[in-house]
Steps between C-alpha positions, in 0.01 A plus 500: 500500500511363855806314622504195726742460791651173615204423727247544222362832629421754232669841526369786294772616262648836599553728200848650497543865404670532161813678627755248371586563134438224249801294401642475853637151561498433871682532726607841373640801686308810394592864560216753491697795365230751593522404869878476477532856369263627768708334773823643360354851479355488853828398663700752298262781593488409869878477526554830320245671724710403804819633342651152469673322215350178369729208412262207441616144552503336157547148636121495528433526128833443318343654187664773291169654392390543861834652601463746213157600631634549853788718383273704274274563802790652692701219662864606541629150429436138586565266788598141418590189696798365307783597268324297230186711529713814491664378179165451329370847584833675435518343155152644437622849586423544872774728630450495878474161675517395864571135585325498836662200664838439662714323241810288547692641204741239370736580212250392230225709661737795527566480127125509433460803726786677321328438168167627634664816631617586148141579395299552821528645846521191723436485873533184709384414851755405769443387858842400629854632502616165362277507193583866432874432520474191283298689237746788487803274475350311205384817326849647527540833323131492402381510864436873482251448218271294727290662772382313807212541742537348846205274573329546837282250683181688585314201644478245221805316637622368167813681379617840618696630799383676812490874419777567754733268305456679167806731538737203530368354176525838330864544611592156366338583166674836475837347591489289181388788280126441482269804494285497816170655388280441805277240663202285414261255661216268407204491741406148396315439826233734361370195312280383787159599637510812715871558435533773230467793741738354756746401227507846346572656841784256562631561149509876558679462833764270350559725199536812715736330743708344224523818292593707806769250593649512151499880499676512837766265360558724200270331250201728435218291356405616151247219480276369778298221342205304632149395424293196415164466331308468831662818637571718195163675494490565874534874553701679764850626569783277387877515499502325162594682183377219275259204505536157336158328477459220247174305527289816466506476119292181506357446846457143622301291746731589788453873444126445462478311828712763677262769377775679309312476169151425372380265229494796260877536548580144390683522167631143479287187502547146377227374267415146605243244390271296726593143412336291774241506778592341831262282696374667819260400777166678539542833678872523425643776282523406135841419353633493148834476324660754265797454270735752667732356763824589675693507172317815394353642823801436722463322833556788742248511783568701817364347819238775524369464143158342454605298196745457212327769295167662425253517212462857378132474413407280798649655817354243740666203329839374618775289348558242772757267340756505220647230284759571232242555227169520686338684788206413723245778542260503795170659399254668739225277638171516317634660183495308171840396374652640182467254215776282366668696225430841656805727509568697820746774597734394782693749714833347608605539862844637414514644152882520485519120492246474220697735276815291546314185389395607150687613189238747383164644596182594316416871501136603518365848424134581563424128507659430160834338410779759471807291425755315712792609715816300560609453862848612405671460839340167583742256659782755535563387855870577529 
């Protein structure tokens, strides 16, 4: 039946494709397992073809079932952000884990690392002599059971040292008994339009320079680790021995807008119901409200992004504003609005945030319900 907007103009109801399984109560995070498995297989195959190891970043999904799929496809281990995440995956049987951030390892954290090292191979990022020394002192006799990678700044300018400073960090780590395994970097500046190619070149230069410096100082790099989702599938020579992409398993609106994935690669969407139509002036784009806000989509929006998210089945629509539990969608001029009660698939801007906002997700296989997965490492922020 036709719907009526706030100005009294009739809009022909837009039928919505029946791709959302019955029984979904919105807002609901949905994982299309068929797309997920395809994404996992593609990255594993591409990495293997280049002779590189794959160590995916599990902070993106935090789900044991997805980690199991990645390892079964050939990943050598997992990357995580925190000791808490490492604990979750180690308890589930993952035996090779890299905590890819410089940690300030206090005595309680050292005890947790010692416990982790009893069941898994644990590597930690370091980017200063001070943090390496402090970690080794608190680990005591167990320092030799923990490996470290020196983090290099390859242009993102977050953490990491200049490649020429890596040997000093390595010496400090070795002096307190830590195993210096190599170097790593995160080309986070690849998350911007036109930047992936430049970022991957800068990443390679930093890794080569850092690894050469370590070797000259007596620390041959067994591991040279890099990679991000925007750069991981870019071909060419690289100094890296392993890559650590994360978002590739799901895709998100940022990757879509950067051209690093297509709509057919989007494995995670948020089912959301149209709950209200917004009054607009003649000739303006239509606007309506859906019941997914920042508390499920996350509020991340880079300056270059065209909105707070996208609609999978309506690529020209944009999410222009977020409240905690609602979002405003701007609809293309001249097109009839979806009806109140229609359920749409929303692509979050930054999928890692969405996964840390929910306890579990709905799994969909060939358009039908296929169970639920617990977000096991949700909230393990320390």
